[in-house]
C-alpha positions as CSV (number, residue, x, y, z in Angstrom):
1,X,-11.7,72.9,-61.5
2,X,-13.8,73.9,-58.5
3,X,-11.0,75.9,-57.0
4,X,-10.2,77.6,-60.3
5,X,-13.9,78.6,-60.6
6,X,-13.7,80.1,-57.1
7,X,-10.6,82.1,-58.0
8,X,-12.1,83.4,-61.1
9,X,-15.3,84.3,-59.3
10,X,-13.4,86.2,-56.7
11,X,-11.5,88.1,-59.4
12,X,-14.8,89.0,-61.1
13,X,-16.3,90.1,-57.9
14,X,-13.7,92.9,-57.5
15,X,-14.4,96.2,-59.3
16,X,-11.7,96.3,-61.9
17,X,-11.4,92.5,-62.1
18,X,-7.9,91.1,-62.9
19,X,-6.1,94.5,-62.9
20,X,-7.5,95.5,-59.5
21,X,-6.9,92.1,-57.9
22,X,-3.3,92.0,-59.3
23,X,-2.6,95.5,-57.9
24,X,-4.0,94.7,-54.5
25,X,-2.0,91.4,-54.3
26,X,1.1,92.9,-55.7
27,X,1.3,90.4,-58.6
28,X,1.7,91.1,-62.3
29,X,-1.2,89.9,-64.5
30,X,1.0,87.1,-65.8
31,X,2.0,86.0,-62.3
32,X,-1.6,85.8,-61.1
33,X,-2.8,84.1,-64.3
34,X,0.0,81.5,-64.0
35,X,-1.1,80.7,-60.4
36,X,-4.9,80.7,-61.2
37,X,-4.4,78.5,-64.3
38,X,-1.5,76.5,-62.7
39,X,0.9,77.2,-65.5
40,X,4.7,76.7,-65.3
41,X,4.2,74.6,-62.1
42,X,2.8,77.5,-60.1
43,X,-0.4,77.5,-58.0
44,X,-2.1,79.8,-55.5
45,X,-1.3,79.3,-51.9
46,X,-4.1,79.0,-49.4
47,X,-3.0,82.3,-47.9
48,X,-3.3,84.1,-51.2
49,X,-6.7,82.5,-51.9
50,X,-7.9,83.6,-48.5
51,X,-6.6,87.1,-49.2
52,X,-8.5,87.1,-52.5
53,X,-11.6,86.0,-50.7
54,X,-11.3,88.9,-48.2
55,X,-10.6,91.4,-51.0
56,X,-13.6,90.2,-53.1
57,X,-15.9,90.1,-50.0
58,X,-17.1,86.7,-51.0
59,X,-17.0,83.2,-49.5
60,X,-16.2,81.4,-52.8
61,X,-13.0,79.8,-51.6
62,X,-14.6,78.5,-48.4
63,X,-17.5,77.1,-50.4
64,X,-15.1,75.4,-52.9
65,X,-13.1,73.8,-50.0
66,X,-16.3,72.6,-48.4
67,X,-17.5,71.1,-51.6
68,X,-14.2,69.4,-52.3
69,X,-14.3,68.0,-48.7
70,X,-17.8,66.5,-49.3
71,X,-19.6,69.2,-47.3
72,X,-21.3,72.5,-47.5
73,X,-20.2,75.9,-46.3
74,X,-22.6,77.5,-43.8
75,X,-22.1,81.2,-43.1
76,X,-23.3,82.0,-39.6
77,X,-24.6,85.3,-38.4
78,X,-23.3,86.8,-35.2
79,X,-25.1,85.3,-32.2
80,X,-26.0,88.8,-31.0
81,X,-28.2,89.1,-34.2
82,X,-30.2,85.9,-33.3
83,X,-33.0,85.5,-30.8
84,X,-35.7,82.8,-30.2
85,X,-37.9,84.3,-32.9
86,X,-35.1,84.0,-35.4
87,X,-34.4,80.4,-34.4
88,X,-38.1,79.6,-34.8
89,X,-38.0,81.2,-38.3
90,X,-35.0,78.9,-39.1
91,X,-36.9,75.9,-37.8
92,X,-39.8,76.8,-40.1
93,X,-37.5,77.2,-43.1
94,X,-36.1,73.7,-42.3
95,X,-39.6,72.2,-42.2
96,X,-40.4,73.9,-45.5
97,X,-37.4,72.3,-47.1
98,X,-38.2,68.9,-45.7
99,X,-41.7,69.2,-47.1
100,X,-40.3,70.2,-50.5
101,X,-37.9,67.2,-50.4
102,X,-40.7,64.9,-49.7
103,X,-42.8,66.2,-52.5
104,X,-40.0,66.1,-55.0
105,X,-39.0,62.6,-53.9
106,X,-42.5,61.4,-54.6
107,X,-42.5,63.1,-58.0
108,X,-39.1,61.8,-58.9
109,X,-39.8,58.2,-57.9
110,X,-43.3,58.0,-59.4
111,X,-42.0,56.4,-62.6
112,X,-39.7,54.1,-60.7
113,X,-36.5,55.9,-61.8
114,X,-34.6,59.0,-60.8
115,X,-33.1,60.8,-63.8
116,X,-30.1,63.1,-63.8
117,X,-32.1,66.3,-63.4
118,X,-34.2,64.8,-60.6
119,X,-31.1,63.6,-58.8
120,X,-29.5,67.1,-59.0
121,X,-32.8,68.6,-57.7
122,X,-33.0,66.2,-54.8
123,X,-29.3,66.7,-53.9
124,X,-29.7,70.5,-53.9
125,X,-32.7,70.3,-51.6
126,X,-30.7,67.9,-49.4
127,X,-27.8,70.3,-49.3
128,X,-30.2,73.1,-48.2
129,X,-31.6,71.0,-45.5
130,X,-28.1,70.1,-44.2
131,X,-27.1,73.8,-44.4
132,X,-30.2,75.0,-42.5
133,X,-29.8,72.2,-39.9
134,X,-26.1,73.0,-39.2
135,X,-26.8,76.7,-39.0
136,X,-29.7,76.2,-36.6
137,X,-27.6,73.9,-34.4
138,X,-24.5,76.2,-34.4
139,X,-26.6,79.2,-33.6
140,X,-28.5,77.4,-30.9
141,X,-25.3,76.2,-29.2
142,X,-23.8,79.7,-29.6
143,X,-26.7,81.3,-27.8
144,X,-27.5,78.7,-25.1
145,X,-24.1,77.1,-24.4
146,X,-22.3,80.3,-23.2
147,X,-20.3,78.5,-20.5
148,X,-18.8,76.2,-23.1
149,X,-18.1,79.0,-25.5
150,X,-16.2,80.9,-22.7
151,X,-14.1,77.7,-21.9
152,X,-13.2,77.3,-25.6
153,X,-12.1,81.0,-25.9
154,X,-10.0,80.8,-22.7
């Protein structure tokens, strides 16, 4: 279901929707619908899903795969766009989210029970903290571990 939602989101993101996506991919409407809705034993290949992601200029497929894998997708800016001031700003955002998690945790556990809404709220804040932490670390390593980056690229 998560993958299908990503496919439909990518189709909606393209001006012209289904018709435009079909034309770009070279599929008939029926052929694409059969793959998206997994009719007649058909499904989208990873290559086609990645192509749809590129066409739609979204990261919906990557986000769906990350979610299905128990993680989150973190889009990283180019390291040339990041400096120490930007890293400090990311640290500050991380601290803000940790403070928010602490406050919401206290509110949620005040009555001795965490309900469905509170659980979803805490999980969403936790995901944001994870996302910010991973982005911060990846950018820090990209900027300050240049020797390692060159070795990997070689």
